[in-house]
N, C-alpha and C positions, 0 to 999 in steps of 0.2 A: 802396403809396401808400393813405391810409385816404380815409374816403369824405369827410371834410371836405374834402379838396383834390381830390374829384371833382368838386364844386360851387362857382361862382364868381359872382361878384354882375355885376349886369347892366351897371355901368360899367365891369368889366373886360373884357365882351363887346365893347362899344364902343372901348375902347382897343385892341384887338387888331386892327381894322381900319387901325389907323395904321401896324402894322408890314412893312408890303410893303417898304418901300425895304432892311429890313435883312434880307430873305430870303438875299440870296445872301453877304452878310457873315457870317451866323451858321451857314450851310449849312442852314439850317431848310429844309421844303420843303410844297408844297399837294399836297392831293389831286391826281392824274392824272385819274383818272374820278370821276364822281358820279354816284349812280342815284337812283331813287324807287320807292318801295312804291306801286305802282296803287290798294292801297286807300285811301289818300290823295284820289284822285280818281274814285272808283269810279262815282257818281253821273255825272259826266261821261262814263267811259267807258261806261256801259249806253246813255247817250243818242247819243254818236258817238264810236265807239272809234278810229276813222281820224284824226278832226281832234284829239282830245285828245291823242293820241300826236305828232302833228304840231306839237300848241302846247309840249308836254314838249320835245320836239328843239327848236325854236325858243328856247326860255330858255335852252339848251346842255346840258341834261343828256344824258349819254353811255349810259345805262344805264335798265332799268324792271325791275321784280320783279313777277311777274305774282300777280292776285289772282282769278283766272276769266276765261273767253274771252268771256262777255257775250254767248253766243249765235253765235259764230263758230266756225268750224272752226279746227285748230291750222294748218291750210295758208293760211287766210285771216289769221290771227295773224302768222303768219311774216311774209307779204307786206307786212303793214301796217307791221312791224318794219325791212325790209329797204328800205322806201322812204323811212322818215324816217332811217336811218341809225341807230334805237337798238339795242342790245345786249339780249338779256331772259337774261341768264346763271342764274336763279333762279325759281322760281315755288310758291306756297303751295297744299298741300294738306292736307286733314282726314281724321281717322281712320275715320269711316266711308266714305270714298272709297276708302281705304286698303284697308279690308276687303272692301268691294264690288266694286272693279275696278284691281287694282293694275296689272294688265297695261295695261290701256288708259291709267291715267295715262302710266305710262312711255313708252308709245308716243307720245302727244302731245307729253310732255317731248322726244324725240326729232325728232321734225316741227318743233317750234319752235325748238329747240337749246339747251334748257336743261341747263346743268352740274350743278345742283341742285336737289334737290325739298324740299321745307322743310315738315313739320309746323307749320302756322301757329296751331292753337287746339284747347284742351281744353275739352268740355261739361263743366258741372259737374258731372254724372253720371259721366264719366270719369275722376273726379280725386278723388274721396271718401277714400280710403285709401292708404297705403302700398302695399297689395297691388293696388289698381288702377295704380300708379307701377310695380310689378313685371311687370306684365302686358303695362303699357305700352312696357318697355323689352324685354320678347320679343319685342314687336310691332316696334318700333324696329331691332332687328337683323334679325329676317327681311328687313322691307322692305328693308332699307338692304342687306341681300345682294343682293337682286332689283335693288335701282338699279345696285350695283356691279356686278353682270353685264351690264348695257347701257350703263355707261359713265358713270354718272350719280352724283354723290354725293349721301345723304341727310342733311338737317341738322334740327334741332328749334329752331321759335323760343318764346321765353319771353315770359311773362308777368310779374306780381308773386307770384302765386299760388306757382310753383314756388320760388321762394326763402323762403316765409313756412312758419315750421315746422308739421308734421303727424306728429303723435306723437312729437315731440320730435326731428326730421330734416326738414331741408329738402330736397323732392322733388328739387331740379335736382341735389344731390348724389346721393341714390339713383340717378338717370339716367345720370349720367356716369358713376360705377362700375360698374354693370351691362350698359351698352352697350359694343360695341368701338369704340374710339375712331378707327378707319377705318372702320367702315359707320354711325356716328353723329357729325356736326359739330353746332355750334351758331352760330345765329344769334342774337346777344346783341343784345337790344333795351335802350338805353340807360335808354331812360325807366323801363323797369318795373323793371330792377333797381334806379335809384336811389330808385323808389317804396318798392320793398320794403325799402329799407336795407340791401342788401349791399352788397359792394365788389367792383367787375368785375377791379380789379386783382391781387386773391387769388384770384380762376378763373383770369386769366391764368396767373400763376406754377406755380398746382396743374394746369393745365391746358392747358399749353404749344401753340401751334399748333392748338387744337381751335375756333377761332373762326374761320371764314374770313369770314363774312357777319356783317354789323351795320345795327342801324336806328337811325338819328341822328335823334332824337326830343327835343324840350327840356320841362323842366318848369319853371314859375313857380315864385316863392316861395310860392305857395298850393300848390303840388303839380299845379295844373291844367296840361295840355298846351298850349304857345304854339308860336308859329313859331321856327324854328330861327335862333337869334340872340339870342331876346327873352325867354330864360330862364336858368335858373343852371346848368345842365352844361358842363362843361370838356370841352369834346370834342376840343381841341387835345393836352390830358394824355392822352387816350384814345387819339387817334390816335398819340401819340409811342411808346406801348407795341404797336403795330400788329404788328410785326414779332415779339414774343413769343407775341402774342397768335393769328398767323397771320390777319390781316385781309386780305382779297383784294376785297372787295365793299361799297361803303358806301350804304345806302340810305337818302333821306330819308323820312319817314312823319309826319303827324299825323291823327289818327284822327277828330279833330271839329270839323274847320276850318269855318268861316261861310263862307268863300269859297276853296275848294281850290287854283282856278290861281292868286291872289294868294299865299296860304301856298307851292306850288309855286315861285314866283317868288323871292319874298323867303327863304325856307330856301335856294334855290341859290345866292343871291348871297351870303349869309352863311357857307355853306360854303366858295365858293370863295374866299373873304378869309382862311380861317382856314391859318394858320402853324403847324409843330410841329416 
C-alpha cells in the first residue's frame, strides 16, 4: 500500500465514526487497549504526577509510556500506576543515559514493570553521518543484549530524520540491517514516517514482526501535528496491518498540544471509535 493510501481526508475521519453498527457484521474490530505517551502531558506530570495519571485513567486509558520519572523513585511511580490501574509496558531513554547508566536504567525498568526500553531521540551531533548510525547500531546491539538478559526488550523510536536520505541511504535502513532483529525492535511513529514521505507498509513487508510499538500521532494537511482524528493519517489501514507488523502496544502522542489533557481526551475518543 502506497503513501497516498496512508493519508485520508478529514471527511473520511468523520464518516468512520458512523461504522460502529457494522463492526460485528463485517468482522472488524477495535483496539482492545489504548495507551498514551506521557510526553504529551509532560508539564502536567511534572506538576502533579499522581493526579495526571488518575486523570488519564479516568478518560479510559489502559496503558502509558513513560517519559521520565519527574523526580519520583521507580518504586513510587510503580505505586502510582498500580493505584490507577494503568500499565506501563514501555519507557523512553536517551543515548547519554545508556552510555552512562545502563544498569541503573534496566534496574529501574524492572521495578516499574516495563517490558520495553525505547531509545526515544538522537541529538543532532549523534546523527551527522552514516558512521554515526553504524556506531549507534553497535550500541543498540550491546544495550539490547543487556536488556534481553534482564527480561526486557529494547526498541528504537523514529523521527523523520531516520527516513531522510543521508549519503544516499536512509539511516533507518542501515539501523534495521545492522542490528539483530531480536535485540532491537522499532516503535514506529506514524506522524514522523508520514512527514518524511516514507511508506510504513513497505517496512511492515520487509521487516515483519519488528514493530511491536507505535505512536498514534496525526498530521494536518499543512503537515502540523493535530489531535488524533483531526488530521489526515489513516490509522484504520495501519492497524489492519498490525499482525504483519507485530503491533502490540499503541500510544497516542502529540508533542505540541496547547491543552494536553483536552488532546488526551479527544484523541482517546477518536481512537476508541476506529474500526479495522
